[in-house]
C-alpha positions as CSV (number, residue, x, y, z in Angstrom):
1,M,36.4,-7.2,13.7
2,L,39.7,-5.8,12.0
3,G,41.3,-7.9,9.2
4,L,40.0,-10.0,6.4
5,S,37.2,-12.2,7.7
6,E,36.2,-15.6,6.2
7,L,32.7,-14.2,5.7
8,G,34.3,-11.2,3.7
9,Q,36.5,-13.4,1.7
10,V,33.6,-15.6,0.6
11,L,31.6,-12.5,-0.4
12,K,34.6,-10.9,-2.2
13,E,35.3,-14.3,-4.2
14,A,31.5,-14.6,-5.3
15,R,31.6,-10.9,-6.6
16,E,34.8,-11.7,-8.5
17,Q,33.2,-14.7,-10.0
18,K,30.4,-12.7,-11.4
19,N,33.1,-10.3,-12.8
20,L,31.6,-7.3,-10.8
21,S,33.7,-4.5,-9.4
22,L,32.8,-2.7,-6.1
23,D,31.5,0.3,-8.2
24,D,29.3,-2.1,-10.2
25,L,28.1,-3.5,-6.7
26,Q,27.5,0.0,-5.3
27,E,25.2,0.6,-8.3
28,E,23.2,-2.5,-8.0
29,T,22.8,-2.3,-4.3
30,K,22.9,1.5,-3.6
31,I,25.1,1.0,-0.8
32,Q,28.3,3.1,-0.7
33,R,31.5,1.6,-1.8
34,R,33.2,2.2,1.3
35,Y,30.9,0.3,3.1
36,L,31.1,-2.6,0.7
37,K,35.0,-2.5,1.1
38,A,34.6,-2.6,4.8
39,I,32.5,-5.9,4.7
40,E,35.2,-7.6,2.7
41,D,37.8,-6.4,5.1
42,G,35.7,-7.3,8.1
43,D,36.1,-4.0,9.4
44,Y,32.7,-3.3,10.7
45,S,33.7,-0.2,12.7
46,Q,33.4,1.5,9.5
47,L,29.5,0.7,9.3
48,P,26.7,2.5,10.9
49,G,25.9,0.1,13.6
50,D,25.2,-3.7,13.9
51,F,21.5,-3.5,12.3
52,Y,22.6,-1.8,9.2
53,T,25.8,-4.0,8.9
54,R,23.7,-7.0,8.9
55,A,21.3,-5.4,6.4
56,F,24.0,-4.5,4.0
57,I,25.7,-7.9,4.3
58,K,22.2,-9.2,3.2
59,S,21.9,-7.1,0.3
60,Y,25.6,-7.8,-0.8
61,A,24.9,-11.7,-0.5
62,E,21.6,-11.4,-2.4
63,A,23.4,-9.2,-5.4
64,V,26.1,-11.9,-5.8
65,G,23.8,-15.2,-5.5
66,L,24.6,-16.2,-2.1
67,D,22.1,-17.3,0.5
68,F,21.9,-14.9,3.4
69,K,20.8,-17.6,6.0
70,S,23.3,-20.1,5.0
71,L,26.1,-17.6,5.5
72,V,24.6,-16.7,9.0
73,E,24.7,-20.4,9.9
74,E,28.2,-21.0,8.5
75,Y,30.1,-18.0,9.8
76,P,28.3,-16.8,13.1
77,G,31.4,-15.4,14.3
78,D,31.6,-13.0,11.4
79,M,28.1,-11.8,11.7
80,P,27.1,-8.9,13.8
81,K,24.5,-10.0,16.6
82,L,21.2,-8.2,17.2
83,E,20.2,-7.5,20.6
84,H,16.7,-6.2,21.7
85,Q,17.2,-3.0,23.2
86,R,15.6,0.3,23.3
87,V,16.5,2.9,20.4
88,E,20.1,4.3,20.8
89,T,20.6,8.0,21.9
90,R,22.9,8.4,18.8
91,V,21.7,6.8,15.4
92,T,24.0,7.3,12.3
93,P,22.2,6.5,9.1
94,P,23.8,4.9,6.0
95,D,24.9,8.0,4.3
96,G,27.4,8.9,7.1
97,S,25.5,11.7,8.6
98,E,24.8,11.9,12.2
99,N,21.7,12.8,14.4
100,E,22.4,13.1,18.0
101,R,19.8,12.6,20.8
102,S,21.2,13.0,24.3
103,P,19.6,11.1,27.2
104,K,18.6,14.4,28.7
105,K,16.8,15.6,25.7
106,L,14.7,12.2,25.5
107,H,13.8,12.6,29.1
108,T,12.7,16.1,28.5
109,N,10.7,14.9,25.3
110,A,8.9,12.2,27.4
111,V,7.8,14.6,30.2
112,R,6.4,16.9,27.5
113,S,4.6,14.1,25.9
114,K,3.1,13.0,29.3
115,N,2.1,16.7,30.0
116,W,0.4,16.9,26.6
117,S,-1.5,13.6,27.1
118,S,-2.7,14.9,30.4
119,F,-3.8,18.2,28.8
120,V,-5.7,16.4,25.9
121,N,-7.4,14.2,28.4
122,K,-8.6,17.2,30.3
123,A,-9.7,19.0,27.2
124,I,-11.9,16.1,26.1
125,V,-13.6,15.8,29.6
126,I,-14.4,19.6,29.2
127,V,-15.8,19.1,25.6
128,F,-18.2,16.2,26.9
129,V,-19.5,18.4,29.7
130,L,-20.3,21.1,27.3
131,I,-22.0,18.9,25.0
132,A,-24.2,17.5,27.9
133,L,-25.0,21.1,29.0
134,M,-26.0,21.8,25.6
135,I,-28.2,18.9,25.3
136,V,-29.9,19.8,28.5
137,Y,-30.5,23.5,27.4
138,I,-32.1,22.3,24.1
139,L,-34.5,19.7,26.0
140,V,-35.5,22.3,28.5
141,T,-36.2,24.7,25.7
142,H,-38.0,22.4,23.6
143,I,-40.6,21.5,26.6
144,A,-40.8,25.2,27.6
145,G,-41.9,26.0,24.0
146,G,-44.5,23.0,23.7
147,G,-47.5,25.2,24.3
148,S,-46.8,27.7,21.5
149,N,-49.4,28.9,18.9
150,P,-50.5,26.2,16.6
151,S,-50.7,28.5,13.8
152,T,-47.2,29.6,14.2
153,D,-46.0,26.1,14.1
154,E,-48.0,25.5,10.8
155,S,-46.6,28.6,9.5
156,S,-43.2,27.4,10.4
157,S,-43.9,24.1,9.0
158,N,-44.8,25.5,5.7
159,S,-41.7,27.7,5.5
160,V,-39.5,24.8,6.1
161,Q,-41.4,22.7,3.3
162,Y,-40.8,25.7,0.9
163,K,-37.2,26.1,1.8
164,G,-36.7,22.4,1.3
165,D,-38.3,22.5,-2.2
166,S,-36.2,25.4,-3.2
167,A,-33.1,23.8,-1.9
168,S,-33.4,20.7,-4.2
169,P,-31.5,21.8,-7.2
170,D,-28.6,23.0,-4.8
171,S,-28.6,19.6,-3.4
172,S,-28.7,17.8,-6.7
173,S,-25.7,20.3,-7.7
174,S,-23.9,19.2,-4.5
175,S,-24.4,15.5,-5.2
176,D,-23.2,15.8,-8.6
177,S,-20.1,17.5,-7.6
178,A,-19.6,15.2,-4.7
179,S,-19.9,12.3,-7.4
180,S,-17.3,14.2,-9.6
181,S,-14.8,14.5,-6.6
182,S,-14.9,11.1,-6.0
183,D,-14.6,9.9,-9.8
184,S,-11.6,12.3,-10.0
185,S,-9.6,10.9,-6.8
186,S,-10.5,7.4,-8.0
187,E,-8.4,7.9,-11.1
188,Q,-5.1,8.1,-9.1
189,K,-2.7,5.2,-9.9
190,L,0.4,4.0,-9.0
191,K,1.7,1.5,-11.5
192,K,4.8,-0.7,-11.2
193,D,6.9,-0.5,-14.3
194,K,10.0,-2.6,-13.6
195,E,12.2,-4.3,-10.8
196,E,16.0,-4.5,-11.0
197,G,17.7,-6.0,-8.1
198,T,16.9,-3.8,-5.1
199,T,15.4,-1.0,-7.3
200,T,11.7,-0.7,-8.4
201,T,10.4,1.8,-10.9
202,Y,6.7,3.0,-10.6
203,T,4.7,5.9,-12.4
204,L,2.1,7.8,-10.5
205,S,-0.7,9.4,-12.7
206,G,-4.2,10.7,-12.3
207,T,-3.6,13.4,-9.7
208,D,-1.9,16.7,-9.4
209,Q,-0.7,15.9,-5.6
210,F,2.5,13.9,-4.6
211,D,2.4,13.9,-0.8
212,V,4.6,11.6,0.8
213,T,4.6,10.2,4.3
214,V,7.3,7.9,5.9
215,T,6.5,6.2,9.4
216,A,8.1,3.8,11.7
217,K,5.8,0.8,12.3
218,S,8.2,-1.5,14.4
219,N,10.8,-0.7,17.3
220,S,13.7,-0.6,15.1
221,P,14.5,2.8,13.5
222,A,13.5,3.4,10.1
223,W,16.0,5.5,7.9
224,F,15.3,7.0,4.5
225,E,16.3,9.5,2.0
226,A,14.3,11.4,-0.8
227,V,16.0,12.8,-3.6
228,D,15.0,14.6,-7.0
229,N,16.5,12.1,-9.3
230,T,16.7,14.8,-12.2
231,T,18.7,17.4,-10.3
232,N,20.0,14.9,-7.7
233,K,18.9,17.5,-5.0
234,Q,17.9,16.1,-1.6
235,I,14.3,16.9,-0.7
236,A,14.2,15.0,2.7
237,Q,16.1,12.6,5.0
238,G,15.6,11.3,8.5
239,T,15.2,8.2,10.8
240,A,11.8,7.6,11.8
241,A,11.4,5.8,15.3
242,R,8.7,4.9,17.8
243,T,10.6,6.9,20.4
244,G,11.4,10.4,19.1
245,K,10.1,11.4,15.5
246,K,7.6,8.8,14.5
247,S,7.0,10.0,10.9
248,Y,8.2,12.5,8.4
249,H,5.9,14.3,5.6
250,F,6.7,16.3,2.6
251,D,5.5,17.6,-0.7
252,A,7.0,16.3,-4.0
253,S,4.5,17.7,-6.6
254,D,7.3,19.7,-8.2
255,V,9.5,16.7,-8.8
256,Q,9.4,14.7,-12.1
257,T,11.2,11.5,-10.9
258,L,11.4,11.1,-7.1
259,R,14.2,8.5,-5.9
260,L,13.3,7.2,-2.2
261,K,16.0,5.0,-0.5
262,F,15.0,3.0,2.6
263,G,17.4,1.3,5.1
264,N,14.8,-0.7,6.9
265,V,11.9,-1.8,4.8
266,P,10.3,-4.3,7.2
267,G,10.0,-1.4,9.8
268,T,8.9,1.2,7.3
269,E,5.2,2.3,6.3
270,L,5.1,4.5,3.1
271,K,1.8,6.4,2.0
272,I,1.7,8.5,-1.0
273,N,-1.3,10.9,-0.9
274,G,-2.8,9.2,2.2
275,K,-2.7,5.7,0.5
276,N,-0.4,2.8,1.7
277,V,2.2,1.5,-0.7
278,N,3.3,-2.1,-0.5
279,F,6.9,-2.7,-1.1
280,S,7.4,-5.3,-3.9
281,N,9.7,-7.5,-2.1
282,S,11.0,-8.2,1.5
283,G,14.6,-7.0,0.9
284,T,15.8,-4.7,3.9
285,V,17.6,-2.0,1.7
286,Q,15.6,-0.9,-1.3
287,T,15.2,1.9,-3.7
288,L,11.9,3.3,-5.3
289,L,11.9,5.4,-8.4
290,I,8.5,7.1,-8.8
291,N,7.9,9.1,-12.1
292,F,5.1,11.6,-11.5
293,S,2.8,11.8,-14.7
294,K,0.4,14.8,-13.8
């Protein structure tokens, strides 16, 4: 699709009516300027695949006040088509970097996964057999020792009662400790501060941990990038998928403000310290700024 498209012209005119430059739009949508320019020119070959092209067009349209569904119906020829297919062997995330995965490697991974599954099943069977043998041994030992000296049983019973009495303070202490731990974990809060366009700001407090897990929850690839917003240093980046690496986990406890960018929010699951984080809107491309207050 080379040359200025009708859809690109409509988007460009809407942007200019709002007195927005491509740099302004880049700041609002977090989409690189060269991708925005390629959308206006109808040069989709510069964009990272049909899936992300549609997502970027949707974000562009929302930013300039146009209805994406109406654009799809009015300019179907200028809109990339999405086809149901298995995950491509070559995925290019929005930042322009490339992760290559050859068919041979995919096949090897599938074989390894099958072998590992077979090993786990065998291990489970062995564990159940060992448990059954242990139960039989305990029953046989108990039956064989049923005629032991009553005085010994009584002495043993008294001994157990004594130990139970002396252990009461420890038990109480343990209960208090568990209660304290529960109160401490319940103090963790993720508070939404504000929402501007595709960017939402949160504050994480009441905890010393900042563990982040990004997981793919659909058949579509879920690209993400994590950056220290203070130093602009990249902490993690990747594409989670049902086939391949399904999830990414990293520790951001040393970061004051974490910037998380997502390229496929509907297909992404985000957890912080093991708790699910619900995205504030249904936008495909979103950015989260999380201020960590220890």
